N, C-alpha and C positions, 0 to 999 in steps of 0.2 A: 836609385839608392834611397832608402827610407830613412829620413832624418827626424821623424816625429818624436823619438825618444831622446833626441840630442839635448844636452844641458849646455846652453850657450853662456859664454862669459866674455867680458871685455878685459883687456889688459889694464892693470892698475896704472899704467903710464898713459892711458888714453884720456885722462881727465881734462887736459887743457888743449885738446886737439880741435876744438871748435865743431865737434860733431862728426868729424871724419874718422870713424872708428870701424874696426872689424871685430867680429865676435868669433870665438873659436869653440868648437865642441870636441873635446877629446875623451869623452866617456863611452864612445861606441867602439865595439871590438873591430880592430883592423883598419879603422879609418879616422881621419881628423877632418871635421867640417869647418869651413870658413865662410862667413857671410858679412854683408854690409849691415852694420847696426841700424842704419837709417831705413833699411828695407828688409825687415825680418821675414817677410813672406815672399821675398824675391829669391833669385837663384842663389845657390850655395856652391862653392867649390869643394871637392873632396880629394884628399891626399892620403897616401899611405903614411903610416907613422914614421918610417925611415926618411921619406922625402920631406915630411914636415919638419923633423928634427934638423935635417941638413939645411933647410931654408932658414929656420930660426937661428941656427948657429952662424950661418953666413950673414944674416941681418945684424946680429950682435957685433960682428967684426967690422961692420961698415957704418 
């Protein structure tokens, strides 16, 4: 998966997390990329948009 054109962003809620942040790229067609903000050249996970929305919805409930 080529993520070179990904536009990565951190959550606005990650400001006080002590550097333990993830970045999300949701500008790519058909995929959502997720990576560790402390290791931007490291591996990234890739999810389908439906799976990512389900994960975020579940996380918001807990």
